[in-house]
N, CA, C and O atoms as CSV, one atom per row, in Angstrom:
chain,resi,resn,atom,element,x,y,z
A,1,MET,N,N,51.358,17.503,25.897
A,1,MET,CA,C,50.723,17.027,27.105
A,1,MET,C,C,49.329,16.512,26.775
A,1,MET,O,O,48.654,17.060,25.903
A,2,ALA,N,N,48.899,15.469,27.462
A,2,ALA,CA,C,47.588,14.869,27.228
A,2,ALA,C,C,46.474,15.831,27.636
A,2,ALA,O,O,46.621,16.627,28.564
A,3,GLU,N,N,45.373,15.737,26.927
A,3,GLU,CA,C,44.210,16.582,27.190
A,3,GLU,C,C,43.310,15.917,28.233
A,3,GLU,O,O,43.079,14.711,28.148
A,4,PRO,N,N,42.798,16.664,29.213
A,4,PRO,CA,C,41.918,16.062,30.225
A,4,PRO,C,C,40.526,15.742,29.670
A,4,PRO,O,O,40.059,16.360,28.713
A,5,PHE,N,N,39.888,14.764,30.296
A,5,PHE,CA,C,38.515,14.392,29.965
A,5,PHE,C,C,37.837,13.884,31.222
A,5,PHE,O,O,38.501,13.577,32.213
A,6,ASN,N,N,36.506,13.794,31.183
A,6,ASN,CA,C,35.758,13.368,32.362
A,6,ASN,C,C,35.693,11.840,32.443
A,6,ASN,O,O,35.392,11.161,31.462
A,7,PHE,N,N,35.982,11.321,33.639
A,7,PHE,CA,C,35.896,9.889,33.911
A,7,PHE,C,C,35.013,9.679,35.128
A,7,PHE,O,O,35.221,10.289,36.177
A,8,GLU,N,N,34.018,8.801,34.972
A,8,GLU,CA,C,33.139,8.441,36.090
A,8,GLU,C,C,33.156,6.938,36.279
A,8,GLU,O,O,33.073,6.177,35.315
A,9,LEU,N,N,33.265,6.518,37.528
A,9,LEU,CA,C,33.188,5.104,37.875
A,9,LEU,C,C,31.997,4.940,38.818
A,9,LEU,O,O,31.948,5.538,39.893
A,10,VAL,N,N,31.043,4.119,38.392
A,10,VAL,CA,C,29.804,3.938,39.125
A,10,VAL,C,C,29.666,2.482,39.540
A,10,VAL,O,O,29.853,1.576,38.728
A,11,SER,N,N,29.337,2.260,40.808
A,11,SER,CA,C,29.024,0.913,41.295
A,11,SER,C,C,27.529,0.889,41.598
A,11,SER,O,O,26.894,1.943,41.599
A,12,PRO,N,N,26.953,-0.278,41.855
A,12,PRO,CA,C,25.517,-0.312,42.164
A,12,PRO,C,C,25.140,0.528,43.388
A,12,PRO,O,O,24.007,0.999,43.489
A,13,GLU,N,N,26.072,0.717,44.305
A,13,GLU,CA,C,25.785,1.454,45.530
A,13,GLU,C,C,25.878,2.970,45.369
A,13,GLU,O,O,25.127,3.715,45.999
A,14,ARG,N,N,26.827,3.431,44.502
A,14,ARG,CA,C,27.070,4.875,44.461
A,14,ARG,C,C,27.998,5.262,43.312
A,14,ARG,O,O,28.602,4.416,42.651
A,15,LEU,N,N,28.085,6.570,43.105
A,15,LEU,CA,C,29.083,7.134,42.212
A,15,LEU,C,C,30.380,7.147,43.003
A,15,LEU,O,O,30.510,7.883,43.981
A,16,LEU,N,N,31.332,6.340,42.584
A,16,LEU,CA,C,32.565,6.160,43.343
A,16,LEU,C,C,33.628,7.190,42.980
A,16,LEU,O,O,34.458,7.561,43.809
A,17,PHE,N,N,33.592,7.645,41.732
A,17,PHE,CA,C,34.648,8.530,41.263
A,17,PHE,C,C,34.113,9.351,40.094
A,17,PHE,O,O,33.480,8.803,39.192
A,18,SER,N,N,34.356,10.636,40.103
A,18,SER,CA,C,34.002,11.522,38.993
A,18,SER,C,C,34.997,12.669,38.988
A,18,SER,O,O,34.984,13.530,39.867
A,19,GLU,N,N,35.866,12.662,37.975
A,19,GLU,CA,C,36.941,13.645,37.973
A,19,GLU,C,C,37.523,13.791,36.578
A,19,GLU,O,O,37.336,12.928,35.720
A,20,GLN,N,N,38.228,14.886,36.360
A,20,GLN,CA,C,38.971,15.085,35.125
A,20,GLN,C,C,40.261,14.276,35.210
A,20,GLN,O,O,40.980,14.338,36.207
A,21,VAL,N,N,40.545,13.521,34.159
A,21,VAL,CA,C,41.730,12.666,34.124
A,21,VAL,C,C,42.465,12.867,32.802
A,21,VAL,O,O,41.919,13.419,31.847
A,22,LEU,N,N,43.713,12.406,32.768
A,22,LEU,CA,C,44.499,12.463,31.537
A,22,LEU,C,C,44.478,11.134,30.801
A,22,LEU,O,O,44.556,11.097,29.573
A,23,GLN,N,N,44.373,10.038,31.555
A,23,GLN,CA,C,44.274,8.708,30.962
A,23,GLN,C,C,43.733,7.744,31.989
A,23,GLN,O,O,43.834,7.979,33.193
A,24,VAL,N,N,43.150,6.643,31.504
A,24,VAL,CA,C,42.656,5.592,32.379
A,24,VAL,C,C,43.081,4.260,31.777
A,24,VAL,O,O,42.834,3.996,30.600
A,25,ILE,N,N,43.719,3.425,32.584
A,25,ILE,CA,C,44.105,2.073,32.171
A,25,ILE,C,C,43.050,1.132,32.740
A,25,ILE,O,O,42.753,1.159,33.935
A,26,VAL,N,N,42.488,0.297,31.861
A,26,VAL,CA,C,41.301,-0.494,32.192
A,26,VAL,C,C,41.543,-1.984,31.924
A,26,VAL,O,O,42.134,-2.334,30.902
A,27,PRO,N,N,41.089,-2.877,32.841
A,27,PRO,CA,C,41.215,-4.323,32.611
A,27,PRO,C,C,40.032,-4.857,31.780
A,27,PRO,O,O,39.027,-5.295,32.340
A,28,GLY,N,N,40.156,-4.817,30.481
A,28,GLY,CA,C,39.104,-5.336,29.600
A,28,GLY,C,C,39.172,-6.852,29.504
A,28,GLY,O,O,40.207,-7.450,29.797
A,29,VAL,N,N,38.075,-7.473,29.095
A,29,VAL,CA,C,38.062,-8.937,28.988
A,29,VAL,C,C,39.027,-9.437,27.917
A,29,VAL,O,O,39.488,-10.577,27.984
A,30,GLU,N,N,39.332,-8.604,26.941
A,30,GLU,CA,C,40.257,-9.016,25.877
A,30,GLU,C,C,41.659,-8.475,26.115
A,30,GLU,O,O,42.526,-8.575,25.248
A,31,GLY,N,N,41.875,-7.905,27.284
A,31,GLY,CA,C,43.188,-7.375,27.628
A,31,GLY,C,C,43.075,-5.952,28.134
A,31,GLY,O,O,42.035,-5.307,27.998
A,32,GLN,N,N,44.144,-5.481,28.711
A,32,GLN,CA,C,44.187,-4.145,29.253
A,32,GLN,C,C,44.189,-3.127,28.119
A,32,GLN,O,O,44.816,-3.352,27.085
A,33,PHE,N,N,43.487,-2.001,28.307
A,33,PHE,CA,C,43.530,-0.942,27.315
A,33,PHE,C,C,43.563,0.410,28.011
A,33,PHE,O,O,43.187,0.537,29.176
A,34,THR,N,N,44.021,1.417,27.275
A,34,THR,CA,C,44.148,2.767,27.819
A,34,THR,C,C,43.196,3.696,27.088
A,34,THR,O,O,43.090,3.659,25.862
A,35,VAL,N,N,42.504,4.530,27.856
A,35,VAL,CA,C,41.586,5.521,27.297
A,35,VAL,C,C,42.213,6.897,27.473
A,35,VAL,O,O,42.659,7.260,28.561
A,36,LEU,N,N,42.239,7.656,26.379
A,36,LEU,CA,C,42.709,9.037,26.381
A,36,LEU,C,C,41.570,9.938,25.906
A,36,LEU,O,O,40.534,9.441,25.465
A,37,ALA,N,N,41.752,11.255,25.991
A,37,ALA,CA,C,40.737,12.201,25.532
A,37,ALA,C,C,40.404,11.950,24.060
A,37,ALA,O,O,41.279,11.601,23.268
A,38,LYS,N,N,39.146,12.131,23.708
A,38,LYS,CA,C,38.636,12.004,22.334
A,38,LYS,C,C,38.835,10.604,21.764
A,38,LYS,O,O,39.015,10.428,20.559
A,39,HIS,N,N,38.799,9.615,22.650
A,39,HIS,CA,C,38.924,8.214,22.244
A,39,HIS,C,C,37.760,7.846,21.329
A,39,HIS,O,O,36.660,8.377,21.483
A,40,ALA,N,N,37.988,6.967,20.403
A,40,ALA,CA,C,36.907,6.479,19.543
A,40,ALA,C,C,35.855,5.791,20.410
A,40,ALA,O,O,36.206,5.160,21.407
A,41,PRO,N,N,34.578,5.898,20.056
A,41,PRO,CA,C,33.531,5.255,20.857
A,41,PRO,C,C,33.726,3.740,20.920
A,41,PRO,O,O,34.013,3.086,19.917
A,42,VAL,N,N,33.563,3.210,22.121
A,42,VAL,CA,C,33.657,1.762,22.319
A,42,VAL,C,C,32.889,1.399,23.584
A,42,VAL,O,O,32.871,2.150,24.559
A,43,MET,N,N,32.261,0.237,23.541
A,43,MET,CA,C,31.638,-0.316,24.739
A,43,MET,C,C,32.139,-1.742,24.848
A,43,MET,O,O,32.087,-2.505,23.883
A,44,THR,N,N,32.627,-2.101,26.033
A,44,THR,CA,C,33.184,-3.429,26.234
A,44,THR,C,C,32.954,-3.875,27.669
A,44,THR,O,O,32.597,-3.078,28.537
A,45,THR,N,N,33.164,-5.156,27.897
A,45,THR,CA,C,33.033,-5.695,29.247
A,45,THR,C,C,34.411,-5.714,29.920
A,45,THR,O,O,35.453,-5.685,29.266
A,46,LEU,N,N,34.367,-5.765,31.244
A,46,LEU,CA,C,35.586,-5.739,32.049
A,46,LEU,C,C,35.785,-7.065,32.749
A,46,LEU,O,O,34.834,-7.806,33.001
A,47,ARG,N,N,37.028,-7.348,33.057
A,47,ARG,CA,C,37.355,-8.477,33.922
A,47,ARG,C,C,37.788,-7.897,35.263
A,47,ARG,O,O,37.999,-6.690,35.383
A,48,ALA,N,N,37.917,-8.735,36.249
A,48,ALA,CA,C,38.390,-8.279,37.542
A,48,ALA,C,C,39.815,-7.752,37.394
A,48,ALA,O,O,40.651,-8.357,36.724
A,49,GLY,N,N,40.068,-6.628,38.024
A,49,GLY,CA,C,41.397,-6.044,37.965
A,49,GLY,C,C,41.396,-4.627,38.491
A,49,GLY,O,O,40.407,-4.160,39.057
A,50,VAL,N,N,42.505,-3.951,38.300
A,50,VAL,CA,C,42.675,-2.598,38.817
A,50,VAL,C,C,42.551,-1.593,37.681
A,50,VAL,O,O,43.192,-1.720,36.637
A,51,VAL,N,N,41.707,-0.588,37.912
A,51,VAL,CA,C,41.583,0.561,37.022
A,51,VAL,C,C,42.506,1.628,37.586
A,51,VAL,O,O,42.444,1.945,38.773
A,52,GLU,N,N,43.363,2.182,36.733
A,52,GLU,CA,C,44.276,3.223,37.201
A,52,GLU,C,C,44.057,4.487,36.394
A,52,GLU,O,O,44.265,4.513,35.181
A,53,ALA,N,N,43.632,5.541,37.087
A,53,ALA,CA,C,43.368,6.826,36.447
A,53,ALA,C,C,44.483,7.806,36.792
A,53,ALA,O,O,44.839,7.963,37.960
A,54,THR,N,N,45.033,8.465,35.774
A,54,THR,CA,C,46.000,9.533,35.979
A,54,THR,C,C,45.210,10.831,36.056
A,54,THR,O,O,44.605,11.249,35.069
A,55,LEU,N,N,45.212,11.466,37.212
A,55,LEU,CA,C,44.383,12.632,37.465
A,55,LEU,C,C,44.945,13.874,36.783
A,55,LEU,O,O,46.158,14.078,36.747
A,56,ALA,N,N,44.049,14.705,36.240
A,56,ALA,CA,C,44.471,15.952,35.603
A,56,ALA,C,C,45.100,16.892,36.626
A,56,ALA,O,O,45.989,17.675,36.291
A,57,ALA,N,N,44.639,16.813,37.869
A,57,ALA,CA,C,45.169,17.662,38.938
A,57,ALA,C,C,46.496,17.151,39.498
A,57,ALA,O,O,47.108,17.800,40.346
A,58,GLY,N,N,46.932,15.996,39.025
A,58,GLY,CA,C,48.174,15.399,39.510
A,58,GLY,C,C,47.899,14.146,40.320
A,58,GLY,O,O,46.855,14.033,40.963
A,59,GLY,N,N,48.813,13.225,40.292
A,59,GLY,CA,C,48.658,11.979,41.034
A,59,GLY,C,C,47.834,10.961,40.252
A,59,GLY,O,O,47.529,11.147,39.074
A,60,SER,N,N,47.487,9.887,40.942
A,60,SER,CA,C,46.693,8.844,40.304
A,60,SER,C,C,45.752,8.223,41.318
A,60,SER,O,O,45.909,8.395,42.526
A,61,LYS,N,N,44.779,7.502,40.807
A,61,LYS,CA,C,43.787,6.819,41.640
A,61,LYS,C,C,43.684,5.394,41.136
A,61,LYS,O,O,43.516,5.165,39.938
A,62,ARG,N,N,43.786,4.416,42.061
A,62,ARG,CA,C,43.679,2.998,41.710
A,62,ARG,C,C,42.440,2.425,42.378
A,62,ARG,O,O,42.240,2.574,43.584
A,63,ILE,N,N,41.609,1.764,41.570
A,63,ILE,CA,C,40.358,1.199,42.059
A,63,ILE,C,C,40.232,-0.227,41.528
A,63,ILE,O,O,40.373,-0.469,40.329
A,64,PHE,N,N,39.965,-1.169,42.438
A,64,PHE,CA,C,39.738,-2.545,42.028
A,64,PHE,C,C,38.287,-2.697,41.590
A,64,PHE,O,O,37.374,-2.260,42.291
A,65,VAL,N,N,38.071,-3.321,40.420
A,65,VAL,CA,C,36.721,-3.620,39.945
A,65,VAL,C,C,36.593,-5.128,39.763
A,65,VAL,O,O,37.538,-5.796,39.343
A,66,ARG,N,N,35.411,-5.657,40.084
A,66,ARG,CA,C,35.190,-7.100,39.946
A,66,ARG,C,C,34.745,-7.483,38.562
A,66,ARG,O,O,35.066,-8.576,38.096
A,67,ALA,N,N,34.026,-6.630,37.899
A,67,ALA,CA,C,33.545,-6.840,36.537
A,67,ALA,C,C,32.692,-5.635,36.196
A,67,ALA,O,O,32.473,-4.770,37.045
A,68,GLY,N,N,32.207,-5.568,34.963
A,68,GLY,CA,C,31.340,-4.467,34.593
A,68,GLY,C,C,31.447,-4.140,33.120
A,68,GLY,O,O,31.821,-4.976,32.298
A,69,PHE,N,N,31.104,-2.889,32.806
A,69,PHE,CA,C,31.093,-2.410,31.430
A,69,PHE,C,C,31.806,-1.074,31.340
A,69,PHE,O,O,31.724,-0.248,32.249
A,70,ALA,N,N,32.502,-0.875,30.242
A,70,ALA,CA,C,33.162,0.395,29.957
A,70,ALA,C,C,32.473,1.026,28.761
A,70,ALA,O,O,32.284,0.375,27.734
A,71,ASP,N,N,32.095,2.294,28.890
A,71,ASP,CA,C,31.442,3.038,27.814
A,71,ASP,C,C,32.280,4.278,27.531
A,71,ASP,O,O,32.278,5.239,28.300
A,72,VAL,N,N,32.997,4.235,26.410
A,72,VAL,CA,C,33.886,5.327,26.029
A,72,VAL,C,C,33.252,6.093,24.879
A,72,VAL,O,O,32.816,5.506,23.889
A,73,THR,N,N,33.207,7.418,25.027
A,73,THR,CA,C,32.733,8.293,23.958
A,73,THR,C,C,33.801,9.361,23.727
A,73,THR,O,O,34.709,9.502,24.547
A,74,PRO,N,N,33.714,10.110,22.637
A,74,PRO,CA,C,34.699,11.187,22.448
A,74,PRO,C,C,34.645,12.245,23.552
A,74,PRO,O,O,35.614,12.977,23.753
A,75,ASP,N,N,33.516,12.332,24.272
A,75,ASP,CA,C,33.355,13.343,25.317
A,75,ASP,C,C,33.772,12.882,26.706
A,75,ASP,O,O,33.943,13.713,27.599
A,76,GLY,N,N,33.943,11.560,26.914
A,76,GLY,CA,C,34.303,11.076,28.242
A,76,GLY,C,C,34.210,9.575,28.348
A,76,GLY,O,O,34.049,8.867,27.354
A,77,PHE,N,N,34.317,9.102,29.585
A,77,PHE,CA,C,34.391,7.672,29.844
A,77,PHE,C,C,33.597,7.365,31.107
A,77,PHE,O,O,33.819,7.967,32.158
A,78,THR,N,N,32.666,6.418,30.986
A,78,THR,CA,C,31.906,5.950,32.137
A,78,THR,C,C,32.162,4.469,32.313
A,78,THR,O,O,32.034,3.690,31.368
A,79,LEU,N,N,32.520,4.085,33.512
A,79,LEU,CA,C,32.750,2.686,33.835
A,79,LEU,C,C,31.668,2.263,34.831
A,79,LEU,O,O,31.541,2.847,35.907
A,80,LEU,N,N,30.890,1.241,34.460
A,80,LEU,CA,C,29.842,0.706,35.318
A,80,LEU,C,C,30.356,-0.602,35.892
A,80,LEU,O,O,30.437,-1.607,35.186
A,81,ALA,N,N,30.700,-0.590,37.166
A,81,ALA,CA,C,31.311,-1.756,37.807
A,81,ALA,C,C,30.292,-2.522,38.627
A,81,ALA,O,O,29.465,-1.927,39.319
A,82,GLU,N,N,30.354,-3.857,38.549
A,82,GLU,CA,C,29.495,-4.692,39.398
A,82,GLU,C,C,29.859,-4.484,40.868
A,82,GLU,O,O,28.993,-4.459,41.742
A,83,GLU,N,N,31.145,-4.339,41.114
A,83,GLU,CA,C,31.651,-4.061,42.458
A,83,GLU,C,C,32.962,-3.311,42.291
A,83,GLU,O,O,33.777,-3.663,41.439
A,84,ALA,N,N,33.167,-2.282,43.099
A,84,ALA,CA,C,34.388,-1.489,43.003
A,84,ALA,C,C,34.821,-1.041,44.388
A,84,ALA,O,O,33.998,-0.710,45.242
A,85,MET,N,N,36.156,-1.038,44.592
A,85,MET,CA,C,36.723,-0.644,45.879
A,85,MET,C,C,38.031,0.107,45.651
A,85,MET,O,O,38.919,-0.401,44.965
A,86,PRO,N,N,38.163,1.305,46.213
A,86,PRO,CA,C,39.466,1.975,46.126
A,86,PRO,C,C,40.531,1.086,46.786
A,86,PRO,O,O,40.293,0.512,47.849
A,87,ILE,N,N,41.676,0.978,46.165
A,87,ILE,CA,C,42.757,0.125,46.672
A,87,ILE,C,C,43.098,0.482,48.121
A,87,ILE,O,O,43.345,-0.409,48.934
A,88,GLU,N,N,43.112,1.772,48.447
A,88,GLU,CA,C,43.493,2.171,49.805
A,88,GLU,C,C,42.463,1.759,50.860
A,88,GLU,O,O,42.775,1.756,52.051
A,89,ASP,N,N,41.240,1.410,50.442
A,89,ASP,CA,C,40.204,0.977,51.392
A,89,ASP,C,C,40.234,-0.524,51.675
A,89,ASP,O,O,39.491,-1.009,52.528
A,90,LEU,N,N,41.081,-1.253,50.971
A,90,LEU,CA,C,41.100,-2.708,51.121
A,90,LEU,C,C,41.912,-3.127,52.333
A,90,LEU,O,O,42.943,-2.530,52.642
A,91,ASN,N,N,41.441,-4.150,53.008
A,91,ASN,CA,C,42.066,-4.665,54.212
A,91,ASN,C,C,42.666,-6.042,53.894
A,91,ASN,O,O,41.941,-6.955,53.500
A,92,ALA,N,N,43.963,-6.190,54.060
A,92,ALA,CA,C,44.651,-7.436,53.719
A,92,ALA,C,C,44.138,-8.624,54.539
A,92,ALA,O,O,44.016,-9.727,54.006
A,93,ASP,N,N,43.839,-8.420,55.813
A,93,ASP,CA,C,43.344,-9.519,56.655
A,93,ASP,C,C,41.961,-9.981,56.206
A,93,ASP,O,O,41.689,-11.180,56.149
A,94,ALA,N,N,41.088,-9.024,55.887
A,94,ALA,CA,C,39.745,-9.374,55.418
A,94,ALA,C,C,39.830,-10.103,54.074
A,94,ALA,O,O,39.076,-11.043,53.823
A,95,LEU,N,N,40.746,-9.665,53.220
A,95,LEU,CA,C,40.934,-10.316,51.931
A,95,LEU,C,C,41.425,-11.752,52.121
A,95,LEU,O,O,40.949,-12.657,51.435
A,96,ALA,N,N,42.356,-11.972,53.028
A,96,ALA,CA,C,42.861,-13.328,53.295
A,96,ALA,C,C,41.729,-14.236,53.772
A,96,ALA,O,O,41.671,-15.404,53.389
A,97,ALA,N,N,40.835,-13.711,54.601
A,97,ALA,CA,C,39.692,-14.493,55.088
A,97,ALA,C,C,38.736,-14.822,53.941
A,97,ALA,O,O,38.204,-15.931,53.875
A,98,GLN,N,N,38.517,-13.860,53.037
A,98,GLN,CA,C,37.644,-14.103,51.884
A,98,GLN,C,C,38.247,-15.167,50.962
A,98,GLN,O,O,37.519,-16.001,50.422
A,99,ILE,N,N,39.564,-15.145,50.778
A,99,ILE,CA,C,40.233,-16.144,49.935
A,99,ILE,C,C,40.095,-17.523,50.564
A,99,ILE,O,O,39.822,-18.500,49.867
A,100,LYS,N,N,40.282,-17.609,51.867
A,100,LYS,CA,C,40.134,-18.900,52.560
A,100,LYS,C,C,38.716,-19.440,52.393
A,100,LYS,O,O,38.533,-20.625,52.114
A,101,ASP,N,N,37.714,-18.578,52.561
A,101,ASP,CA,C,36.315,-18.992,52.375
A,101,ASP,C,C,36.061,-19.455,50.944
A,101,ASP,O,O,35.375,-20.453,50.722
A,102,ALA,N,N,36.613,-18.731,49.980
A,102,ALA,CA,C,36.419,-19.089,48.575
A,102,ALA,C,C,37.084,-20.420,48.244
A,102,ALA,O,O,36.542,-21.209,47.470
A,103,GLU,N,N,38.261,-20.677,48.830
A,103,GLU,CA,C,38.932,-21.966,48.620
A,103,GLU,C,C,38.072,-23.102,49.175
A,103,GLU,O,O,37.977,-24.167,48.564
A,104,GLU,N,N,37.452,-22.876,50.323
A,104,GLU,CA,C,36.555,-23.882,50.904
A,104,GLU,C,C,35.323,-24.097,50.021
A,104,GLU,O,O,34.852,-25.223,49.864
A,105,ASP,N,N,34.808,-23.006,49.449
A,105,ASP,CA,C,33.650,-23.112,48.561
A,105,ASP,C,C,33.986,-23.951,47.323
A,105,ASP,O,O,33.164,-24.746,46.867
A,106,VAL,N,N,35.186,-23.774,46.787
A,106,VAL,CA,C,35.614,-24.573,45.623
A,106,VAL,C,C,35.692,-26.044,46.018
A,106,VAL,O,O,35.207,-26.909,45.289
A,107,ALA,N,N,36.296,-26.328,47.159
A,107,ALA,CA,C,36.455,-27.712,47.616
A,107,ALA,C,C,35.113,-28.370,47.930
A,107,ALA,O,O,34.951,-29.572,47.721
A,108,ASP,N,N,34.147,-27.591,48.432
A,108,ASP,CA,C,32.854,-28.142,48.848
A,108,ASP,C,C,31.784,-28.111,47.764
A,108,ASP,O,O,30.670,-28.580,47.998
A,109,ALA,N,N,32.087,-27.576,46.592
A,109,ALA,CA,C,31.076,-27.439,45.532
A,109,ALA,C,C,30.475,-28.797,45.179
A,109,ALA,O,O,31.190,-29.781,44.990
A,110,SER,N,N,29.129,-28.827,45.092
A,110,SER,CA,C,28.421,-30.085,44.853
A,110,SER,C,C,28.117,-30.346,43.386
A,110,SER,O,O,27.632,-31.424,43.044
A,111,SER,N,N,28.389,-29.388,42.519
A,111,SER,CA,C,28.154,-29.588,41.085
A,111,SER,C,C,29.215,-28.837,40.300
A,111,SER,O,O,29.918,-27.980,40.835
A,112,ALA,N,N,29.316,-29.171,39.030
A,112,ALA,CA,C,30.310,-28.514,38.174
A,112,ALA,C,C,30.025,-27.018,38.059
A,112,ALA,O,O,30.954,-26.211,38.052
A,113,GLY,N,N,28.754,-26.645,37.968
A,113,GLY,CA,C,28.386,-25.231,37.862
A,113,GLY,C,C,28.759,-24.447,39.111
A,113,GLY,O,O,29.277,-23.334,39.028
A,114,LYS,N,N,28.487,-25.049,40.282
A,114,LYS,CA,C,28.831,-24.376,41.540
A,114,LYS,C,C,30.344,-24.272,41.707
A,114,LYS,O,O,30.856,-23.272,42.209
A,115,LYS,N,N,31.054,-25.319,41.279
A,115,LYS,CA,C,32.515,-25.301,41.381
A,115,LYS,C,C,33.098,-24.223,40.464
A,115,LYS,O,O,34.033,-23.518,40.842
A,116,GLU,N,N,32.543,-24.103,39.263
A,116,GLU,CA,C,33.024,-23.094,38.310
A,116,GLU,C,C,32.797,-21.678,38.856
A,116,GLU,O,O,33.675,-20.822,38.751
A,117,ALA,N,N,31.614,-21.438,39.439
A,117,ALA,CA,C,31.316,-20.119,40.006
A,117,ALA,C,C,32.226,-19.815,41.195
A,117,ALA,O,O,32.726,-18.699,41.328
A,118,ALA,N,N,32.437,-20.798,42.049
A,118,ALA,CA,C,33.311,-20.609,43.208
A,118,ALA,C,C,34.750,-20.359,42.760
A,118,ALA,O,O,35.446,-19.531,43.348
A,119,GLN,N,N,35.199,-21.065,41.730
A,119,GLN,CA,C,36.560,-20.880,41.225
A,119,GLN,C,C,36.718,-19.489,40.613
A,119,GLN,O,O,37.764,-18.860,40.775
A,120,ALA,N,N,35.702,-19.006,39.919
A,120,ALA,CA,C,35.758,-17.658,39.330
A,120,ALA,C,C,35.907,-16.612,40.431
A,120,ALA,O,O,36.692,-15.673,40.298
A,121,LYS,N,N,35.154,-16.775,41.517
A,121,LYS,CA,C,35.254,-15.832,42.632
A,121,LYS,C,C,36.641,-15.901,43.266
A,121,LYS,O,O,37.228,-14.869,43.589
A,122,LEU,N,N,37.165,-17.109,43.443
A,122,LEU,CA,C,38.504,-17.270,44.006
A,122,LEU,C,C,39.550,-16.609,43.102
A,122,LEU,O,O,40.461,-15.944,43.596
A,123,ASN,N,N,39.425,-16.788,41.796
A,123,ASN,CA,C,40.357,-16.160,40.855
A,123,ASN,C,C,40.333,-14.642,40.979
A,123,ASN,O,O,41.380,-13.997,40.942
A,124,GLN,N,N,39.133,-14.068,41.126
A,124,GLN,CA,C,39.015,-12.620,41.273
A,124,GLN,C,C,39.688,-12.145,42.559
A,124,GLN,O,O,40.389,-11.133,42.561
A,125,LEU,N,N,39.473,-12.871,43.638
A,125,LEU,CA,C,40.096,-12.497,44.911
A,125,LEU,C,C,41.621,-12.587,44.825
A,125,LEU,O,O,42.328,-11.746,45.381
A,126,ASN,N,N,42.118,-13.597,44.134
A,126,ASN,CA,C,43.571,-13.720,43.964
A,126,ASN,C,C,44.132,-12.600,43.106
A,126,ASN,O,O,45.257,-12.153,43.327
A,127,GLU,N,N,43.342,-12.132,42.107
A,127,GLU,CA,C,43.774,-10.985,41.305
A,127,GLU,C,C,43.861,-9.734,42.169
A,127,GLU,O,O,44.777,-8.924,42.024
A,128,LEU,N,N,42.906,-9.590,43.057
A,128,LEU,CA,C,42.905,-8.458,43.974
A,128,LEU,C,C,44.128,-8.520,44.888
A,128,LEU,O,O,44.794,-7.512,45.124
A,129,LYS,N,N,44.409,-9.711,45.394
A,129,LYS,CA,C,45.586,-9.897,46.252
A,129,LYS,C,C,46.865,-9.508,45.499
A,129,LYS,O,O,47.743,-8.845,46.051
A,130,ALA,N,N,46.955,-9.928,44.237
A,130,ALA,CA,C,48.125,-9.587,43.421
A,130,ALA,C,C,48.204,-8.077,43.200
A,130,ALA,O,O,49.294,-7.504,43.214
A,131,ALA,N,N,47.050,-7.431,42.995
A,131,ALA,CA,C,47.022,-5.989,42.787
A,131,ALA,C,C,47.519,-5.235,44.009
A,131,ALA,O,O,48.116,-4.164,43.897
A,132,LEU,N,N,47.261,-5.812,45.178
A,132,LEU,CA,C,47.710,-5.188,46.419
A,132,LEU,C,C,49.191,-5.458,46.689
A,132,LEU,O,O,49.801,-4.824,47.550
A,133,GLY,N,N,49.758,-6.404,45.943
A,133,GLY,CA,C,51.167,-6.741,46.132
A,133,GLY,C,C,51.424,-7.661,47.303
A,133,GLY,O,O,52.523,-7.667,47.857
A,134,HIS,N,N,50.409,-8.453,47.697
A,134,HIS,CA,C,50.562,-9.384,48.838
A,134,HIS,C,C,50.819,-10.795,48.344
A,134,HIS,O,O,50.973,-11.713,49.149
């Protein structure tokens, strides 16, 4: 059986999650990776996606992150997210409205830089929509 370790997920607003877990699946910029107890030290950046933690007490927790950094040490794992939302707190109607706004922002962009930024935001929202299964 896997050994538990401490996992903390922090957003700019608050400590969103701090618990003993058995594993955490993370959306890294170079691909998804899994963290287990006593993992080799690594620091990497994240892409938008869903972090899934298998809780030591049973069950799992899914949290959408927009981007951030992962800091893994042999003693635990800290994820610093630019923005994070528990999947169960997400509202499908609000997400659809955000996607519509982002599509308009892409269409209305006045420069290549603004269009690229708007497209990146739209891509993240679409990833969130896919994570929700909509």
